[in-house]
C-alpha positions as CSV (number, residue, x, y, z in Angstrom):
1,M,128.3,-219.7,55.0
2,V,127.7,-216.4,53.7
3,L,125.3,-218.0,50.8
4,V,123.3,-219.7,53.6
5,V,122.9,-216.8,55.6
6,A,121.6,-214.9,52.7
7,L,119.2,-217.4,51.4
8,V,117.9,-217.9,55.0
9,A,117.4,-214.2,55.2
10,T,115.5,-213.9,51.9
11,A,112.9,-216.9,53.2
12,V,112.5,-214.8,56.4
13,A,111.6,-211.4,54.6
14,W,109.4,-213.4,52.1
15,T,107.4,-215.2,54.9
16,S,107.1,-212.0,56.9
17,L,105.4,-210.1,53.6
18,R,103.6,-213.1,52.1
19,D,100.3,-212.1,53.2
20,T,101.1,-208.5,52.1
21,P,100.0,-207.4,48.3
22,Y,102.8,-206.3,46.0
23,V,102.4,-202.8,45.0
24,A,104.8,-200.9,42.5
25,P,106.6,-198.0,44.0
26,T,105.9,-194.6,42.9
27,P,108.8,-192.5,41.8
28,D,109.4,-189.6,44.5
29,D,109.4,-187.2,41.7
30,P,108.5,-188.4,38.2
31,A,109.5,-186.6,35.2
32,P,106.9,-185.1,33.3
33,R,106.5,-186.8,30.0
34,P,106.8,-184.0,27.2
35,L,103.5,-183.3,25.1
36,T,104.5,-185.2,21.9
37,T,100.7,-184.7,20.1
38,E,100.3,-181.0,21.1
39,A,104.1,-180.4,20.4
40,A,103.6,-181.5,16.6
41,R,100.4,-179.6,16.4
42,T,102.2,-176.6,17.4
43,L,105.0,-177.2,15.1
44,D,102.5,-177.4,12.4
45,R,101.1,-174.2,13.1
46,L,104.5,-172.7,13.1
47,A,105.5,-174.2,9.5
48,S,102.2,-172.8,8.5
49,A,102.9,-169.2,10.0
50,L,106.5,-169.1,8.6
51,E,105.4,-170.1,4.9
52,A,102.9,-167.7,5.1
53,G,105.4,-164.9,6.8
54,D,102.5,-164.5,8.9
55,E,104.3,-162.6,12.3
56,Q,101.2,-162.3,14.4
57,A,100.7,-166.3,14.1
58,A,104.3,-167.2,14.5
59,G,104.7,-164.9,17.5
60,D,101.6,-166.3,19.0
61,L,103.5,-169.8,19.7
62,A,105.7,-168.3,22.1
63,P,104.6,-168.1,25.5
64,D,102.4,-165.4,26.8
65,D,104.7,-164.0,29.4
66,D,108.0,-164.5,27.2
67,A,108.8,-161.6,25.1
68,E,111.9,-162.4,24.0
69,A,110.4,-165.7,22.1
70,Q,107.5,-163.9,20.9
71,A,109.9,-161.3,19.2
72,L,112.3,-164.0,17.9
73,L,109.5,-166.0,16.4
74,T,108.1,-162.9,14.9
75,A,111.5,-162.2,13.4
76,L,111.9,-166.0,11.7
77,S,108.6,-165.2,9.9
78,A,109.8,-161.9,8.7
79,N,112.8,-163.9,7.6
80,A,110.8,-166.6,6.0
81,R,108.7,-164.0,3.9
82,E,111.6,-161.9,2.8
83,L,113.6,-165.0,1.8
84,R,110.0,-166.3,0.3
85,L,110.2,-169.9,1.4
86,S,108.1,-172.4,-0.1
87,D,107.5,-176.1,1.1
88,V,107.8,-175.1,5.0
89,D,107.6,-178.6,7.3
90,L,108.3,-179.3,10.6
91,R,107.8,-182.8,11.7
92,Y,108.3,-183.8,15.6
93,V,110.8,-186.7,15.7
94,D,111.8,-187.2,19.5
95,E,112.6,-185.3,22.6
96,E,116.5,-184.7,22.9
97,A,116.7,-183.3,26.5
98,V,113.9,-182.9,29.1
99,G,114.4,-180.0,31.2
100,E,112.7,-178.4,34.4
101,A,109.4,-176.8,34.4
102,G,107.9,-178.7,31.4
103,A,110.5,-177.6,29.2
104,W,112.2,-179.6,26.4
105,V,114.6,-180.0,23.4
106,A,113.1,-181.9,20.6
107,S,114.8,-182.9,17.4
108,V,112.5,-181.9,14.5
109,A,112.5,-183.1,10.9
110,A,112.7,-179.5,8.9
111,Q,112.4,-178.6,5.2
112,W,111.8,-175.7,3.3
113,Q,112.9,-174.2,-0.4
114,L,114.3,-171.2,-1.1
115,P,113.6,-170.1,-4.9
116,E,117.2,-169.7,-5.6
117,D,117.7,-173.3,-4.4
118,E,117.3,-176.2,-7.0
119,R,115.8,-178.7,-4.5
120,V,114.1,-178.5,-1.0
121,T,116.5,-178.3,1.8
122,E,116.2,-181.1,4.7
123,M,117.7,-181.2,7.8
124,E,117.1,-182.1,11.4
125,I,116.8,-179.2,14.1
126,H,116.5,-178.9,17.3
127,V,113.6,-176.8,18.8
128,R,113.3,-175.6,22.5
129,L,109.5,-176.5,23.7
130,V,107.7,-175.8,27.0
131,A,104.0,-177.0,28.1
132,A,101.7,-174.4,28.8
133,G,99.0,-176.2,30.3
134,A,97.5,-178.6,27.7
135,E,99.4,-176.6,24.8
136,V,102.7,-176.5,23.9
137,R,104.6,-173.5,22.9
138,V,108.2,-172.7,21.1
139,L,110.9,-171.0,23.1
140,G,113.5,-170.9,20.3
141,F,116.2,-173.1,18.7
142,A,119.1,-174.9,20.0
143,G,122.4,-176.1,17.8
144,G,125.3,-178.1,19.2
145,D,125.9,-181.8,19.1
146,G,125.9,-181.9,15.4
147,S,122.6,-180.3,15.0
148,R,122.5,-177.2,12.8
149,T,120.6,-174.0,13.3
150,P,120.0,-172.5,10.0
151,V,120.8,-168.7,9.6
152,W,117.4,-167.3,9.1
153,L,116.5,-169.5,11.9
154,S,118.8,-168.1,14.7
155,G,117.7,-164.6,14.7
156,P,116.4,-161.5,12.6
157,A,118.2,-161.2,9.4
158,R,118.4,-159.0,6.3
159,V,117.7,-160.4,3.1
160,L,119.3,-158.6,0.0
161,R,119.0,-159.8,-3.6
162,S,120.2,-159.1,-7.1
163,D,119.6,-161.0,-10.1
164,D,121.7,-163.8,-9.3
165,V,122.6,-163.3,-5.8
166,L,120.7,-163.8,-2.7
167,V,122.5,-162.5,0.8
168,I,121.2,-163.3,4.2
169,D,122.8,-161.3,6.6
170,Q,123.0,-160.7,10.4
171,A,126.4,-159.1,10.6
172,G,125.1,-155.8,9.3
173,E,127.4,-156.1,6.2
174,G,125.0,-157.0,3.8
175,R,125.4,-154.6,1.3
176,R,129.0,-155.1,1.1
177,T,128.5,-158.8,0.6
178,L,125.9,-158.6,-1.6
179,R,128.5,-156.2,-4.0
180,L,131.4,-158.9,-3.5
181,A,129.0,-161.6,-4.2
182,A,128.1,-160.1,-7.7
183,R,131.4,-159.1,-8.5
184,A,132.4,-162.7,-8.1
185,L,130.1,-164.3,-10.8
186,P,131.7,-162.8,-13.9
187,V,135.3,-163.7,-12.4
188,V,133.8,-167.6,-12.2
189,Q,131.9,-167.3,-15.3
190,R,135.3,-166.3,-17.5
191,V,136.8,-169.9,-16.3
192,L,133.4,-171.9,-16.2
193,P,131.2,-170.2,-18.5
194,D,128.3,-172.7,-18.3
195,W,128.0,-171.6,-14.6
196,Q,125.1,-168.8,-14.3
197,G,124.7,-168.9,-10.6
198,P,122.9,-168.2,-8.4
199,L,125.0,-167.5,-5.6
200,V,123.7,-167.8,-2.2
201,V,125.8,-166.3,0.8
202,E,125.0,-166.5,4.4
203,S,126.7,-164.3,6.8
204,P,125.7,-164.9,10.6
205,E,126.3,-162.5,13.3
206,T,129.2,-164.0,14.6
207,G,131.9,-166.7,14.1
208,A,129.7,-168.7,17.1
209,G,126.8,-168.3,14.6
210,L,128.8,-169.7,11.6
211,D,129.6,-173.0,14.1
212,A,125.8,-173.3,14.6
213,A,124.9,-172.6,11.0
214,L,127.4,-175.5,10.1
215,G,126.9,-177.9,13.1
216,V,130.4,-178.1,13.9
217,E,132.2,-177.7,17.2
218,G,132.9,-174.1,18.4
219,G,135.8,-172.3,17.0
220,T,136.4,-174.8,14.1
221,F,136.5,-172.2,11.4
222,A,137.8,-169.2,13.6
223,D,140.3,-168.3,11.3
224,V,138.4,-168.7,8.3
225,A,137.0,-166.1,6.3
226,A,134.3,-168.1,4.6
227,V,133.3,-171.8,3.9
228,T,131.1,-173.4,1.0
229,D,128.9,-176.1,2.4
230,I,125.8,-178.0,1.5
231,V,123.2,-176.6,3.6
232,D,121.7,-179.6,4.9
233,G,124.8,-182.2,4.9
234,S,122.8,-183.9,1.7
235,T,124.6,-185.3,-1.5
236,G,123.6,-185.7,-4.9
237,P,122.6,-183.3,-8.2
238,G,121.0,-180.0,-6.8
239,A,122.2,-180.4,-3.2
240,P,121.6,-176.8,-2.0
241,E,125.1,-175.5,-1.8
242,H,125.7,-171.8,0.0
243,V,128.8,-170.0,1.0
244,F,128.8,-169.0,4.4
245,V,130.8,-166.1,5.8
246,N,132.9,-165.7,9.1
247,P,132.1,-161.9,9.7
248,Q,134.8,-161.4,12.3
249,V,137.1,-162.7,10.0
250,M,136.0,-160.9,6.6
251,A,135.8,-157.5,8.2
252,R,139.4,-157.7,8.9
253,L,140.5,-158.1,5.1
254,T,141.1,-155.7,2.6
255,P,138.8,-155.1,-0.3
256,V,141.1,-156.9,-2.4
257,G,141.3,-159.8,-0.1
258,A,137.5,-160.1,0.6
259,Q,136.9,-160.1,-3.2
260,V,139.4,-162.8,-3.5
261,V,137.9,-164.9,-0.7
262,M,134.5,-164.5,-2.5
263,N,135.5,-165.5,-5.8
264,H,137.2,-168.6,-4.5
265,E,133.8,-169.4,-2.6
266,A,131.6,-168.8,-5.8
267,A,134.1,-171.0,-7.7
268,H,133.5,-173.8,-5.2
269,V,129.8,-173.3,-5.6
270,A,130.3,-173.4,-9.5
271,V,131.8,-177.1,-9.5
272,G,129.7,-178.3,-6.4
273,A,132.9,-178.8,-4.5
274,A,131.3,-179.3,-1.3
275,D,130.3,-182.7,-2.6
276,A,133.5,-183.3,-4.2
277,D,135.8,-186.1,-3.7
278,L,139.1,-184.8,-4.6
279,P,142.9,-184.3,-3.3
280,L,142.6,-180.8,-1.5
281,W,145.4,-179.5,-3.5
282,L,143.5,-179.6,-6.6
283,L,140.0,-178.6,-5.1
284,E,141.5,-175.5,-3.2
285,G,144.1,-174.9,-5.9
286,F,141.4,-174.8,-8.8
287,A,139.4,-172.4,-6.8
288,D,142.4,-170.1,-5.9
289,Y,143.3,-170.1,-9.6
290,V,139.7,-169.3,-10.6
291,A,139.9,-166.4,-7.9
292,L,143.2,-165.0,-8.7
293,R,143.0,-165.1,-12.5
294,A,141.3,-161.4,-12.6
295,I,143.2,-160.0,-9.9
296,R,146.6,-158.3,-10.5
297,L,148.8,-159.3,-7.8
298,P,152.5,-160.3,-8.5
299,A,153.1,-164.1,-7.5
300,S,155.8,-162.8,-4.7
301,T,152.5,-161.8,-3.1
302,T,150.2,-164.6,-3.9
303,A,152.5,-167.2,-2.9
304,A,154.3,-164.9,0.4
305,Q,153.8,-167.8,2.8
306,V,155.0,-170.8,0.8
307,V,157.9,-169.0,-0.6
308,A,158.7,-168.2,2.9
309,E,158.8,-172.0,3.8
310,V,160.9,-172.8,1.0
311,R,163.3,-170.1,1.9
312,R,163.6,-171.5,5.4
313,D,163.0,-175.2,5.0
314,G,164.1,-175.9,1.6
315,L,161.5,-177.3,-1.4
316,P,158.9,-179.6,-0.5
317,D,159.2,-183.1,-2.0
318,S,155.8,-183.4,-3.0
319,L,152.3,-181.6,-3.5
320,P,150.5,-180.6,-0.7
321,S,148.9,-183.2,1.4
322,D,145.4,-183.2,2.4
323,S,146.3,-182.9,6.4
324,D,147.7,-179.6,5.1
325,F,144.4,-178.0,4.9
326,E,143.2,-178.6,8.4
327,P,141.5,-175.3,9.3
328,T,143.3,-174.6,12.5
329,G,147.1,-176.0,11.0
330,A,149.9,-173.9,11.0
331,R,150.6,-174.4,7.3
332,L,147.1,-173.8,6.1
333,G,148.0,-170.5,4.0
334,A,150.9,-172.0,2.5
335,A,149.1,-175.1,1.4
336,Y,146.3,-172.9,-0.3
337,E,149.2,-170.8,-2.2
338,A,151.5,-173.9,-3.0
339,A,148.1,-175.8,-4.5
340,W,147.4,-172.4,-6.6
341,L,150.8,-172.4,-8.1
342,A,150.3,-176.0,-9.1
343,C,147.2,-175.2,-10.8
344,V,149.0,-172.2,-12.4
345,V,151.5,-174.6,-13.6
346,I,149.2,-176.8,-15.2
347,A,147.3,-174.0,-17.0
348,E,150.8,-172.6,-18.4
349,E,151.9,-175.7,-19.5
350,A,148.7,-177.3,-21.0
351,G,146.1,-174.2,-21.4
352,E,143.2,-173.3,-19.0
353,P,140.9,-175.7,-21.0
354,A,143.4,-178.5,-20.3
355,L,143.2,-177.7,-16.3
356,V,139.5,-177.3,-16.2
357,D,139.0,-180.5,-18.0
358,F,141.3,-182.3,-15.6
359,Y,139.7,-180.8,-12.8
360,H,136.2,-182.2,-14.1
361,A,137.6,-185.3,-15.0
362,V,139.2,-186.4,-11.4
363,D,135.6,-185.1,-10.1
364,A,133.8,-187.5,-12.2
365,G,135.9,-190.5,-10.4
366,G,139.1,-190.5,-12.6
367,D,142.1,-191.8,-11.6
368,L,144.3,-188.3,-11.1
369,E,147.6,-189.6,-12.4
370,A,145.6,-191.2,-15.6
371,E,143.6,-187.9,-15.9
372,L,146.3,-185.2,-15.6
373,E,148.3,-187.0,-18.3
374,G,145.3,-187.3,-20.6
375,A,144.4,-183.9,-20.3
376,T,147.7,-182.1,-19.8
377,G,150.4,-184.6,-21.3
378,L,152.1,-184.1,-17.8
379,T,152.6,-186.9,-15.7
380,L,152.6,-186.1,-11.9
381,A,156.2,-186.3,-11.8
382,A,156.7,-183.9,-14.4
383,L,154.2,-181.7,-12.9
384,T,155.9,-181.9,-9.3
385,G,159.1,-181.0,-10.9
386,R,157.8,-178.1,-12.6
387,W,156.0,-176.6,-9.7
388,Q,159.5,-177.4,-7.8
389,D,160.8,-175.1,-10.4
390,R,158.5,-172.4,-9.8
391,L,159.0,-172.2,-6.1
392,S,162.7,-172.4,-6.5
393,D,162.5,-169.3,-8.7
394,L,160.2,-167.4,-6.7
395,A,162.4,-168.2,-3.5
396,G,165.5,-166.6,-5.4
């Protein structure tokens, strides 16, 4: 009966409307369509202004009544000029989110090249745009949701250079960072003499700026002093790999601690670690081996956390697992120390060149156990046993 009533009601309704022409309803408040063609033109002009370092031309692309946006674009053009950027391109892809008053966020395929990088950086960034009559103006840049906001595009930065180091600094510690990076190069070259740099270090203003530069969830690296990463997330030979500093953590370190951190990250850059597929005990332990080799500290200091674990929980059954290296994990410090000690044992047993050969062989795709025995003469079980012996000796 319900179905019959519904059919009858539909027939009556159609009879009453059959002489009325059908007109599609108009939305009460139609959402404005972004001016994509005009936006593409604006982005082209911004790319040209950035590559030329033309502060006036860049500032003119902000809304006339928005002094903050004008100051931002002017500063970004100054950054680009000091960085000596080339091949700058900004290509409109799509709108990400449409807001009120003609404003929206666009995804933009961006590219540029630093003279210190082997190849062009290419990444998708988010640009905040707004319609201004028939034109489109730039409000700024928006990170989040996996999108990266490069440090030089996030606000005013100071650019410092030496022969083989470039520092992009927003934290006001540029000279200190430059000194740390310059001192790290010869430390790395003692173990890896074929690497001559350059080293690029980016220091955003805050830890939140670090998260935005790397496109990660807020607080991911809250307790980490520095991270090495490929700038645009790409892979392959020549991918631009930089050191990213967490200024809030780095500022709390002693001079020796800060130097060890920079040495460690420079070692990662030297071997292309950001694109490596290695067990983390080898990847991080090798970088710490390089970093600490030139630092005169007793093992009781450089392995203090893992020794405390051994005294509390007994000897570990195996070398650190990848899960032990979670940035927010409780065992992070001890895992780094344990990995460092494993690489020290390899170098002591077979020599430093054997450690380097082992690392490169596994990085090239070799089987861990086979390459360990081939380069050092040690089986994984033998290495683990000698490593446990060292831990036991240190723990007393």
